[in-house]
OpenMM code with the backbone's topology and positions (N, CA, C; nanometers):
from openmm import Vec3, app, unit

residues = "MET ASP SER ILE THR THR ASP PHE TRP ASP VAL LEU LEU TRP SER PHE TRP PHE PHE ILE TRP ILE ALA ALA LEU MET VAL TRP PHE ARG CYS LEU PHE ASP LEU PHE GLY ASP ARG SER LEU SER GLY TRP GLY LYS ALA GLY TRP VAL ILE LEU LEU VAL PHE VAL PRO TRP LEU GLY ALA LEU ILE TYR LEU ILE ALA ARG GLY ARG SER MET THR GLU ARG GLN MET ALA LEU VAL ALA GLU GLN GLN ALA ALA GLN GLN GLU TYR ILE GLN LYS VAL ALA GLY LYS SER ALA SER PRO ALA SER GLN ILE ALA ASP ALA LYS ALA LEU LEU ASP SER GLY ALA ILE SER GLN THR GLU PHE GLU SER LEU LYS ALA LYS ALA MET ALA".split()
positions = [
    Vec3(-4.1165, -1.4325, 2.7300),
    Vec3(-3.8688, -1.4356, 2.6496),
    Vec3(-3.8513, -1.3641, 2.7952),
    Vec3(-3.7301, -1.4424, 2.8591),
    Vec3(-3.6622, -1.3814, 2.9369),
    Vec3(-3.5948, -1.2611, 2.9692),
    Vec3(-3.5515, -1.1781, 3.0815),
    Vec3(-3.5047, -1.0924, 3.0452),
    Vec3(-3.3292, -1.1003, 2.9733),
    Vec3(-3.2927, -1.2537, 3.0348),
    Vec3(-3.1755, -1.2567, 2.9451),
    Vec3(-3.1948, -1.2618, 2.8444),
    Vec3(-3.2510, -1.3116, 2.7703),
    Vec3(-3.2515, -1.3549, 2.6478),
    Vec3(-3.2826, -1.1890, 2.5910),
    Vec3(-3.3299, -1.1139, 2.5955),
    Vec3(-3.3724, -0.9776, 2.5628),
    Vec3(-3.2562, -0.8875, 2.5545),
    Vec3(-3.2327, -0.8973, 2.6374),
    Vec3(-3.0615, -0.8213, 2.6936),
    Vec3(-2.9551, -0.8550, 2.6401),
    Vec3(-2.9306, -1.0077, 2.6016),
    Vec3(-2.8324, -1.0459, 2.4554),
    Vec3(-2.8686, -1.0402, 2.3741),
    Vec3(-2.9731, -0.9862, 2.3187),
    Vec3(-3.0007, -0.9565, 2.1628),
    Vec3(-2.9866, -0.8249, 2.1307),
    Vec3(-3.0245, -0.7176, 2.2642),
    Vec3(-3.0106, -0.5601, 2.2918),
    Vec3(-2.8851, -0.5283, 2.3040),
    Vec3(-2.7785, -0.6002, 2.3387),
    Vec3(-2.6451, -0.6103, 2.3629),
    Vec3(-2.6017, -0.6398, 2.1854),
    Vec3(-2.6425, -0.7189, 2.1556),
    Vec3(-2.6236, -0.7733, 2.0035),
    Vec3(-2.6569, -0.6504, 1.9243),
    Vec3(-2.7237, -0.5851, 1.9218),
    Vec3(-2.7754, -0.4936, 1.8173),
    Vec3(-2.7090, -0.3748, 1.8344),
    Vec3(-2.6906, -0.3147, 1.9789),
    Vec3(-2.5858, -0.2245, 2.0116),
    Vec3(-2.4731, -0.2536, 1.9626),
    Vec3(-2.3995, -0.3440, 2.0055),
    Vec3(-2.2934, -0.3519, 1.9388),
    Vec3(-2.2582, -0.3565, 1.7674),
    Vec3(-2.3491, -0.3958, 1.6818),
    Vec3(-2.3712, -0.4202, 1.5581),
    Vec3(-2.3843, -0.2311, 1.5143),
    Vec3(-2.4445, -0.1600, 1.5845),
    Vec3(-2.4886, -0.0277, 1.5310),
    Vec3(-2.3546, 0.0606, 1.5795),
    Vec3(-2.3204, 0.0169, 1.7119),
    Vec3(-2.1418, 0.0677, 1.7165),
    Vec3(-2.0267, 0.0851, 1.6178),
    Vec3(-2.0389, -0.0630, 1.5995),
    Vec3(-1.9357, -0.1067, 1.4789),
    Vec3(-1.9718, -0.0084, 1.3474),
    Vec3(-2.1098, -0.0232, 1.3235),
    Vec3(-2.1217, 0.0848, 1.2444),
    Vec3(-2.0763, 0.2239, 1.2443),
    Vec3(-2.0924, 0.2505, 1.3276),
    Vec3(-2.0743, 0.3918, 1.3960),
    Vec3(-1.9166, 0.4336, 1.3546),
    Vec3(-1.8758, 0.3405, 1.4140),
    Vec3(-1.7086, 0.3574, 1.3855),
    Vec3(-1.6807, 0.3746, 1.2902),
    Vec3(-1.7153, 0.2415, 1.2212),
    Vec3(-1.6470, 0.2333, 1.0706),
    Vec3(-1.6862, 0.3494, 0.9952),
    Vec3(-1.8118, 0.4177, 0.9716),
    Vec3(-1.8488, 0.5664, 0.9167),
    Vec3(-1.7452, 0.6371, 0.9384),
    Vec3(-1.7538, 0.6627, 1.0816),
    Vec3(-1.6441, 0.7912, 1.1535),
    Vec3(-1.4912, 0.7795, 1.0501),
    Vec3(-1.4615, 0.6399, 1.0693),
    Vec3(-1.3180, 0.6176, 0.9883),
    Vec3(-1.3304, 0.6517, 0.8328),
    Vec3(-1.4587, 0.5861, 0.7750),
    Vec3(-1.4120, 0.6134, 0.6767),
    Vec3(-1.4825, 0.7894, 0.6161),
    Vec3(-1.5323, 0.9072, 0.6843),
    Vec3(-1.5219, 1.0030, 0.6776),
    Vec3(-1.3777, 1.0664, 0.6984),
    Vec3(-1.3339, 1.1006, 0.8526),
    Vec3(-1.2183, 1.0810, 0.8176),
    Vec3(-1.1198, 1.0775, 0.7590),
    Vec3(-1.1549, 1.0080, 0.6304),
    Vec3(-1.0250, 0.9369, 0.5539),
    Vec3(-1.0542, 0.9895, 0.4270),
    Vec3(-1.1246, 1.0707, 0.4378),
    Vec3(-1.2223, 1.1502, 0.3435),
    Vec3(-1.1477, 1.2841, 0.3738),
    Vec3(-1.2027, 1.2988, 0.4913),
    Vec3(-1.1308, 1.4740, 0.4854),
    Vec3(-0.9758, 1.4603, 0.5046),
    Vec3(-0.8970, 1.3783, 0.5306),
    Vec3(-0.7681, 1.3712, 0.5097),
    Vec3(-0.7276, 1.3518, 0.3775),
    Vec3(-0.8000, 1.2999, 0.3375),
    Vec3(-0.7506, 1.2823, 0.1399),
    Vec3(-0.7485, 1.4276, 0.0733),
    Vec3(-0.9010, 1.4616, 0.1363),
    Vec3(-0.9364, 1.5813, 0.0793),
    Vec3(-0.8189, 1.6804, 0.0682),
    Vec3(-0.7982, 1.7191, 0.2131),
    Vec3(-0.6632, 1.8208, 0.2013),
    Vec3(-0.5387, 1.7620, 0.2098),
    Vec3(-0.4930, 1.6403, 0.1703),
    Vec3(-0.3726, 1.6034, 0.1152),
    Vec3(-0.3613, 1.6149, -0.0148),
    Vec3(-0.4566, 1.6548, -0.1165),
    Vec3(-0.4763, 1.6490, -0.2607),
    Vec3(-0.4522, 1.7558, -0.2744),
    Vec3(-0.2962, 1.7621, -0.3838),
    Vec3(-0.2886, 1.9156, -0.4090),
    Vec3(-0.3089, 1.9243, -0.5513),
    Vec3(-0.3855, 1.8585, -0.6032),
    Vec3(-0.4696, 1.9095, -0.7279),
    Vec3(-0.5753, 2.0260, -0.6906),
    Vec3(-0.6338, 2.0143, -0.6525),
    Vec3(-0.7553, 2.0225, -0.6288),
    Vec3(-0.7389, 2.1313, -0.5827),
    Vec3(-0.8563, 2.2676, -0.6110),
    Vec3(-0.8360, 2.3758, -0.6099),
    Vec3(-0.8891, 2.4063, -0.4261),
    Vec3(-0.8611, 2.5813, -0.4139),
    Vec3(-0.9089, 2.6082, -0.2725),
    Vec3(-1.1054, 2.5974, -0.2701),
    Vec3(-1.1193, 2.6228, -0.3675),
    Vec3(-1.2662, 2.6090, -0.4214),
    Vec3(-1.3075, 2.4813, -0.4037),
    Vec3(-1.2412, 2.3915, -0.4547),
    Vec3(-1.3044, 2.2470, -0.4541),
    Vec3(-1.3210, 2.1894, -0.3273),
    Vec3(-1.2277, 2.2409, -0.2490),
    Vec3(-1.2008, 2.1874, -0.1100),
    Vec3(-1.3029, 2.2137, -0.0243),
    Vec3(-1.3126, 2.3357, -0.0790),
    Vec3(-1.4461, 2.4437, -0.0029),
    Vec3(-1.5711, 2.3634, 0.0384),
    Vec3(-1.5783, 2.3571, -0.1286),
    Vec3(-1.7453, 2.2399, -0.1630),
    Vec3(-1.7257, 2.1399, -0.1077),
    Vec3(-1.6242, 2.0569, -0.0883),
    Vec3(-1.6276, 1.9195, -0.0702),
    Vec3(-1.6633, 1.9386, 0.1083),
    Vec3(-1.5511, 2.0699, 0.1606),
    Vec3(-1.5695, 2.0410, 0.3197),
    Vec3(-1.7370, 2.0785, 0.3739),
    Vec3(-1.7889, 2.1455, 0.2490),
    Vec3(-1.9106, 2.1880, 0.3068),
    Vec3(-1.9865, 2.0302, 0.2881),
    Vec3(-2.0346, 1.9810, 0.1849),
    Vec3(-2.1275, 1.8748, 0.1572),
    Vec3(-2.0823, 1.7940, 0.2862),
    Vec3(-1.9041, 1.7586, 0.3289),
    Vec3(-1.8782, 1.6743, 0.4210),
    Vec3(-1.9121, 1.6994, 0.5586),
    Vec3(-1.9180, 1.8168, 0.5384),
    Vec3(-1.9555, 1.9020, 0.7179),
    Vec3(-2.1535, 1.8838, 0.7388),
    Vec3(-2.2209, 1.9488, 0.6273),
    Vec3(-2.3583, 1.9391, 0.6614),
    Vec3(-2.4065, 1.7821, 0.6333),
    Vec3(-2.3505, 1.7445, 0.5447),
    Vec3(-2.4340, 1.6006, 0.5346),
    Vec3(-2.3280, 1.5322, 0.5158),
    Vec3(-2.2832, 1.4730, 0.6261),
    Vec3(-2.1545, 1.3819, 0.6586),
    Vec3(-2.1046, 1.2367, 0.6184),
    Vec3(-2.2488, 1.1710, 0.6198),
    Vec3(-2.2493, 1.0107, 0.5718),
    Vec3(-2.2650, 1.0545, 0.4217),
    Vec3(-2.3944, 1.0854, 0.3340),
    Vec3(-2.4111, 1.0938, 0.2007),
    Vec3(-2.2556, 1.1696, 0.1385),
    Vec3(-2.2477, 1.2744, 0.1882),
    Vec3(-2.0966, 1.3155, 0.1668),
    Vec3(-1.9998, 1.2434, 0.1457),
    Vec3(-1.9620, 1.1776, 0.2263),
    Vec3(-1.8537, 1.0528, 0.2184),
    Vec3(-1.9113, 0.9980, 0.1066),
    Vec3(-2.0107, 0.9064, 0.1331),
    Vec3(-2.0716, 0.8214, 0.0013),
    Vec3(-2.0237, 0.8964, -0.1378),
    Vec3(-2.0812, 1.0306, -0.1344),
    Vec3(-2.0241, 1.0924, -0.3049),
    Vec3(-1.8879, 1.0661, -0.2936),
    Vec3(-1.8396, 1.1362, -0.1863),
    Vec3(-1.6496, 1.1652, -0.2752),
    Vec3(-1.5924, 0.9844, -0.2561),
    Vec3(-1.6772, 0.8754, -0.2019),
    Vec3(-1.6217, 0.7921, -0.2366),
    Vec3(-1.6362, 0.7436, -0.4034),
    Vec3(-1.7010, 0.7888, -0.4141),
    Vec3(-1.7796, 0.7428, -0.5653),
    Vec3(-1.7137, 0.8245, -0.6628),
    Vec3(-1.7004, 0.9452, -0.6103),
    Vec3(-1.6306, 1.0738, -0.7212),
    Vec3(-1.4654, 1.0237, -0.7309),
    Vec3(-1.3958, 1.0469, -0.6128),
    Vec3(-1.3023, 0.9898, -0.6093),
    Vec3(-1.2141, 0.9216, -0.5451),
    Vec3(-1.2761, 0.8178, -0.5212),
    Vec3(-1.2044, 0.6799, -0.4679),
    Vec3(-1.0968, 0.6379, -0.5295),
    Vec3(-1.1147, 0.6344, -0.7067),
    Vec3(-0.9764, 0.5980, -0.7418),
    Vec3(-0.8725, 0.6889, -0.7425),
    Vec3(-0.8572, 0.8320, -0.7122),
    Vec3(-0.7837, 0.9211, -0.7092),
    Vec3(-0.6935, 0.8626, -0.5634),
    Vec3(-0.8300, 0.9022, -0.5067),
    Vec3(-0.7638, 0.8489, -0.3154),
    Vec3(-0.6681, 0.7275, -0.3053),
    Vec3(-0.6991, 0.6275, -0.3876),
    Vec3(-0.6094, 0.4936, -0.3759),
    Vec3(-0.4577, 0.5973, -0.4982),
    Vec3(-0.4507, 0.6195, -0.5500),
    Vec3(-0.3587, 0.6469, -0.6480),
    Vec3(-0.2599, 0.7731, -0.5569),
    Vec3(-0.3287, 0.8448, -0.4931),
    Vec3(-0.2229, 0.9255, -0.4221),
    Vec3(-0.1578, 0.8461, -0.2736),
    Vec3(-0.2664, 0.7647, -0.2540),
    Vec3(-0.1966, 0.6820, -0.1460),
    Vec3(-0.0520, 0.5873, -0.1763),
    Vec3(-0.1192, 0.5147, -0.2855),
    Vec3(-0.0253, 0.4774, -0.3062),
    Vec3(0.1444, 0.5742, -0.3698),
    Vec3(0.1116, 0.6599, -0.4192),
    Vec3(0.2447, 0.7689, -0.4583),
    Vec3(0.3052, 0.8183, -0.3356),
    Vec3(0.1987, 0.8281, -0.2444),
    Vec3(0.2608, 0.8647, -0.0962),
    Vec3(0.3857, 0.7795, -0.0201),
    Vec3(0.2631, 0.6002, -0.0672),
    Vec3(0.3791, 0.5088, 0.0132),
    Vec3(0.4781, 0.4575, -0.0515),
    Vec3(0.5151, 0.5027, -0.2037),
    Vec3(0.5982, 0.5078, -0.2630),
    Vec3(0.7399, 0.5788, -0.2007),
    Vec3(0.6899, 0.7425, -0.1909),
    Vec3(0.7487, 0.8215, -0.1753),
    Vec3(0.8137, 0.8153, -0.0742),
    Vec3(0.7126, 0.7780, 0.0646),
    Vec3(0.8043, 0.7683, 0.1799),
    Vec3(0.8863, 0.6048, 0.1735),
    Vec3(0.8565, 0.4997, 0.0653),
    Vec3(0.9959, 0.4075, 0.1008),
    Vec3(1.1196, 0.4367, 0.0210),
    Vec3(1.0708, 0.5581, -0.0770),
    Vec3(1.2287, 0.5574, -0.1683),
    Vec3(1.2832, 0.6467, -0.0503),
    Vec3(1.2047, 0.7454, 0.0268),
    Vec3(1.2952, 0.8023, 0.1533),
    Vec3(1.3618, 0.7022, 0.2319),
    Vec3(1.3213, 0.6274, 0.2670),
    Vec3(1.3728, 0.5433, 0.3696),
    Vec3(1.5136, 0.4910, 0.3202),
    Vec3(1.4601, 0.4185, 0.1816),
    Vec3(1.5693, 0.3358, 0.1068),
    Vec3(1.7061, 0.4300, 0.1319),
    Vec3(1.6859, 0.5742, 0.0903),
    Vec3(1.7448, 0.6421, 0.0523),
    Vec3(1.8139, 0.7149, 0.2316),
    Vec3(1.7410, 0.7011, 0.2951),
    Vec3(1.8460, 0.7011, 0.4468),
    Vec3(1.9250, 0.6381, 0.4526),
    Vec3(1.8551, 0.4547, 0.4652),
    Vec3(1.9268, 0.3522, 0.4929),
    Vec3(2.0898, 0.3689, 0.4501),
    Vec3(2.0705, 0.3893, 0.3194),
    Vec3(2.1930, 0.4034, 0.2325),
    Vec3(2.3004, 0.4824, 0.2849),
    Vec3(2.1916, 0.6274, 0.3119),
    Vec3(2.3116, 0.6828, 0.3655),
    Vec3(2.3898, 0.6844, 0.4833),
    Vec3(2.3021, 0.6282, 0.5800),
    Vec3(2.3250, 0.5863, 0.6853),
    Vec3(2.4459, 0.4707, 0.6795),
    Vec3(2.4058, 0.3771, 0.6156),
    Vec3(2.4972, 0.2471, 0.6136),
    Vec3(2.6187, 0.2772, 0.5231),
    Vec3(2.6410, 0.3723, 0.4441),
    Vec3(2.7534, 0.4257, 0.3757),
    Vec3(2.7495, 0.3115, 0.2285),
    Vec3(2.8202, 0.3542, 0.1309),
    Vec3(2.8888, 0.2810, 0.0203),
    Vec3(2.9768, 0.2213, 0.0395),
    Vec3(2.9331, 0.0909, 0.0149),
    Vec3(3.0445, 0.0114, 0.0434),
    Vec3(3.1192, 0.0163, -0.1105),
    Vec3(3.3197, 0.0276, -0.0987),
    Vec3(3.4003, 0.0563, -0.1671),
    Vec3(3.4142, -0.0401, -0.2594),
    Vec3(3.4696, -0.0237, -0.3848),
    Vec3(3.4518, -0.1111, -0.4736),
    Vec3(3.6109, -0.1796, -0.4699),
    Vec3(3.5928, -0.3202, -0.4965),
    Vec3(3.7239, -0.4049, -0.4201),
    Vec3(3.8619, -0.2982, -0.4853),
    Vec3(3.8721, -0.2472, -0.6098),
    Vec3(3.9713, -0.1608, -0.6566),
    Vec3(4.0279, -0.0727, -0.5775),
    Vec3(3.9422, -0.0014, -0.5094),
    Vec3(3.9651, 0.1275, -0.4253),
    Vec3(3.9691, 0.0412, -0.2905),
    Vec3(3.9234, -0.0609, -0.2368),
    Vec3(4.0100, -0.1213, -0.0783),
    Vec3(4.1507, -0.1820, -0.0990),
    Vec3(4.1817, -0.2421, -0.2410),
    Vec3(4.2952, -0.2640, -0.2409),
    Vec3(4.4254, -0.1923, -0.2411),
    Vec3(4.3499, -0.0236, -0.3265),
    Vec3(4.4688, 0.0707, -0.3304),
    Vec3(4.4358, 0.1601, -0.1822),
    Vec3(4.3346, 0.1511, -0.1263),
    Vec3(4.3907, 0.1815, 0.0378),
    Vec3(4.4402, 0.0622, 0.0534),
    Vec3(4.4397, -0.0360, 0.1040),
    Vec3(4.5525, -0.1287, 0.1707),
    Vec3(4.6953, -0.1185, 0.1149),
    Vec3(4.7215, -0.1034, -0.0208),
    Vec3(4.8066, -0.0558, -0.0942),
    Vec3(4.8910, 0.0632, -0.0452),
    Vec3(4.7792, 0.1776, 0.0141),
    Vec3(4.8535, 0.2703, 0.0338),
    Vec3(4.9196, 0.2478, 0.1821),
    Vec3(4.8344, 0.2034, 0.3161),
    Vec3(4.8895, 0.1337, 0.3950),
    Vec3(5.0404, 0.0474, 0.4132),
    Vec3(5.0396, -0.0197, 0.3465),
    Vec3(5.1202, -0.0516, 0.2892),
    Vec3(5.2651, -0.0151, 0.3134),
    Vec3(5.2413, 0.0841, 0.1883),
    Vec3(5.3723, 0.1712, 0.1379),
    Vec3(5.4137, 0.2258, 0.2717),
    Vec3(5.3365, 0.3522, 0.3540),
    Vec3(5.3285, 0.3949, 0.4566),
    Vec3(5.4106, 0.3119, 0.6056),
    Vec3(5.3857, 0.2211, 0.5685),
    Vec3(5.4129, 0.1036, 0.6448),
    Vec3(5.3393, 0.1036, 0.7701),
    Vec3(5.2279, 0.1232, 0.8192),
    Vec3(5.1469, 0.1283, 0.8574),
    Vec3(5.0493, -0.0449, 0.8826),
    Vec3(5.0789, -0.0870, 0.7889),
    Vec3(5.0241, -0.3037, 0.8121),
    Vec3(5.1658, -0.3104, 0.7382),
    Vec3(5.1609, -0.4376, 0.7850),
    Vec3(5.2840, -0.5587, 0.7215),
    Vec3(5.2195, -0.6225, 0.5844),
    Vec3(5.2971, -0.6914, 0.5343),
    Vec3(5.3071, -0.7684, 0.3841),
    Vec3(5.1732, -0.9211, 0.4266),
    Vec3(5.1761, -0.9265, 0.5591),
    Vec3(5.0596, -1.0901, 0.5443),
    Vec3(4.9207, -0.9776, 0.5981),
    Vec3(4.9405, -0.8524, 0.6596),
    Vec3(4.7771, -0.8256, 0.6551),
    Vec3(4.7506, -0.7493, 0.5410),
    Vec3(4.8647, -0.7101, 0.4549),
    Vec3(4.8056, -0.6489, 0.3183),
    Vec3(4.7065, -0.7550, 0.2465),
    Vec3(4.7869, -0.8875, 0.2423),
    Vec3(4.7774, -0.9900, 0.1709),
    Vec3(4.6078, -1.0676, 0.2287),
    Vec3(4.5802, -1.0429, 0.3488),
    Vec3(4.4866, -1.0898, 0.4402),
    Vec3(4.3715, -0.9526, 0.3583),
    Vec3(4.3881, -0.8245, 0.3319),
    Vec3(4.3096, -0.7124, 0.3357),
    Vec3(4.2486, -0.7498, 0.1849),
    Vec3(4.3648, -0.7583, 0.1413),
    Vec3(4.3672, -0.8053, -0.0475),
    Vec3(4.2671, -0.9035, -0.0448),
    Vec3(4.2566, -1.0061, 0.0475),
    Vec3(4.1969, -1.1761, 0.0274),
    Vec3(4.0447, -1.0890, 0.0229),
    Vec3(4.0189, -1.0158, 0.1429),
    Vec3(3.8992, -0.9729, 0.1615),
    Vec3(3.8492, -0.9190, 0.0690),
    Vec3(3.9036, -0.8082, 0.0536),
    Vec3(3.8423, -0.7580, -0.0993),
    Vec3(3.7799, -0.8164, -0.2433),
    Vec3(3.8681, -0.9141, -0.2581),
    Vec3(3.8673, -0.9987, -0.3766),
    Vec3(3.7452, -1.0792, -0.3503),
    Vec3(3.6875, -1.1111, -0.2353),
    Vec3(3.5944, -1.2075, -0.1510),
    Vec3(3.4954, -1.1604, -0.2105),
] * unit.nanometer
topology = app.Topology()
chain = topology.addChain("A")
for resn in residues:
    res = topology.addResidue(resn, chain)
    for name in ("N", "CA", "C"):
        topology.addAtom(name, app.Element.getBySymbol(name[0]), res)
């Protein structure tokens, strides 16, 4: 076999192992972030998991995923829901609440009574409020 074929398979094999290594690192870091983000786990529990994850990283991550995988998902979903609620609250705060048609008409009537707007402008504002 010539060296080009051998080199290609070597590159392919190294690429595969590199992909596996990066994926394993991502899983390991995800387990650590979830561990420290869990408010229900005691400090001793976290310490035990950290010891397992540090000294036996890949087996520890596998055990962590098996033992706490479902609660990881629940915590992530709760976090996403909190972030969406905060975003909605911020949007409503920035955009402001739209006034009801009755309050818009009352405000327009007050402007008409003070002489700030004319009768035609009042009718226009009233029509917009009713639309």
